[in-house]
C-alpha positions in Angstrom: 23.4 -7.3 -67.5 25.0 -10.7 -68.3 23.3 -10.5 -71.8 24.8 -7.4 -73.0 28.1 -8.8 -72.6 27.1 -11.8 -74.6 25.6 -9.7 -77.2 28.9 -7.5 -77.0 30.9 -10.6 -78.1 28.6 -11.4 -81.0 28.7 -8.1 -82.4 32.6 -7.9 -82.2 33.0 -11.1 -84.2 30.5 -10.2 -86.5 32.0 -6.9 -87.1 35.3 -8.6 -87.5 33.7 -11.3 -90.1 31.9 -8.6 -92.0 35.2 -6.6 -92.6 33.6 -3.7 -93.5 30.7 -4.9 -95.3 27.1 -4.0 -94.2 25.4 -6.9 -92.6 21.7 -7.7 -93.2 21.0 -10.8 -91.0 22.8 -12.4 -87.9 21.6 -16.0 -87.0 22.7 -17.0 -83.8 22.0 -19.8 -81.2 21.3 -19.4 -77.8 21.3 -22.1 -74.8 20.1 -19.5 -72.1 16.4 -19.5 -71.5 14.0 -16.5 -72.1 16.6 -13.7 -73.2 15.2 -12.9 -76.8 13.9 -9.6 -75.8 17.1 -8.7 -73.9 19.4 -10.2 -76.7 17.2 -8.1 -79.3 17.4 -4.7 -77.2 21.3 -5.1 -76.8 21.8 -5.9 -80.5 20.0 -3.0 -81.6 21.9 -0.8 -78.8 25.3 -2.4 -79.7 25.0 -2.3 -83.6 24.4 1.3 -83.8 26.8 3.2 -85.9 28.6 -0.3 -87.1 28.3 -2.4 -90.3 25.6 -4.4 -88.4 23.2 -1.4 -88.1 19.8 -2.2 -89.2 20.5 -5.9 -89.3 18.2 -8.7 -88.1 19.0 -10.7 -85.4 17.7 -14.2 -85.5 18.0 -16.5 -82.4 17.5 -20.1 -82.1 16.7 -21.5 -78.8 18.6 -24.8 -78.1 18.9 -26.8 -74.9 22.1 -26.5 -72.9 24.3 -29.6 -73.1 26.8 -30.3 -70.1 29.0 -32.4 -68.7 29.6 -33.2 -65.1 32.4 -35.0 -63.1 29.8 -37.3 -61.7 29.4 -38.6 -65.3 26.3 -36.9 -66.3 26.1 -35.9 -69.8 23.0 -34.3 -71.1 20.6 -31.5 -71.2 20.0 -29.2 -68.1 16.5 -27.7 -67.8 16.1 -23.7 -67.7 15.6 -24.0 -63.9 19.3 -25.6 -63.3 21.0 -22.9 -65.4 22.2 -19.7 -63.2 24.6 -17.2 -65.0 27.5 -19.1 -66.1 26.7 -22.0 -63.8 24.5 -24.9 -63.9 23.1 -27.5 -61.4 23.9 -30.9 -62.1 20.6 -32.8 -62.4 22.1 -36.1 -61.5 24.4 -35.2 -58.5 23.3 -31.5 -57.5 26.8 -30.2 -58.0 26.7 -26.6 -59.2 29.4 -26.5 -61.9 30.6 -23.8 -64.6 29.1 -24.0 -68.1 32.0 -24.5 -70.5 30.1 -24.0 -73.7 29.3 -21.2 -75.7 26.0 -19.5 -74.5 25.4 -17.4 -77.7 26.9 -18.8 -80.6 27.2 -17.2 -84.2 25.8 -19.5 -87.0 25.4 -17.5 -90.0 26.3 -13.9 -91.1 24.8 -12.6 -94.2 26.7 -9.6 -95.6 25.8 -7.2 -98.6 29.4 -6.6 -100.4 30.2 -3.0 -101.6 31.6 -3.0 -105.1 
C-alpha cells in the first residue's frame, strides 16, 4: 500500500502547518497515474480525529519529470513508472525517482479565535 505512506506524509505535513486549526481544503499534486481513489480513501482514513477530518482533498494530476544519467530529461509515460522507480524512455535503464510523488500545494485553514 505505497499510496498510504504517501498520504501519511501529506497528512503529517498538513497537521504540522495547520498548527491545531481546522483544515477545509488540501490541494496536492501527484505524478503517479490512476491513484485518485486510493489517495482519497487513505486521506479519509488517516485524517479521522485530526484537524483535517472532513477536509476536501483536491489532487491535480501532473506528468512525472525525470532525469537520467544517459542525458534524458523529460516526462515519463505512466507505463514507465513502477513504485519509486522509472524506466528511462531513452536508454531503458531502471532509475529511482528523486522528485516528490505527492506534493502539498495549498492548505486552507479555518482559524479559531
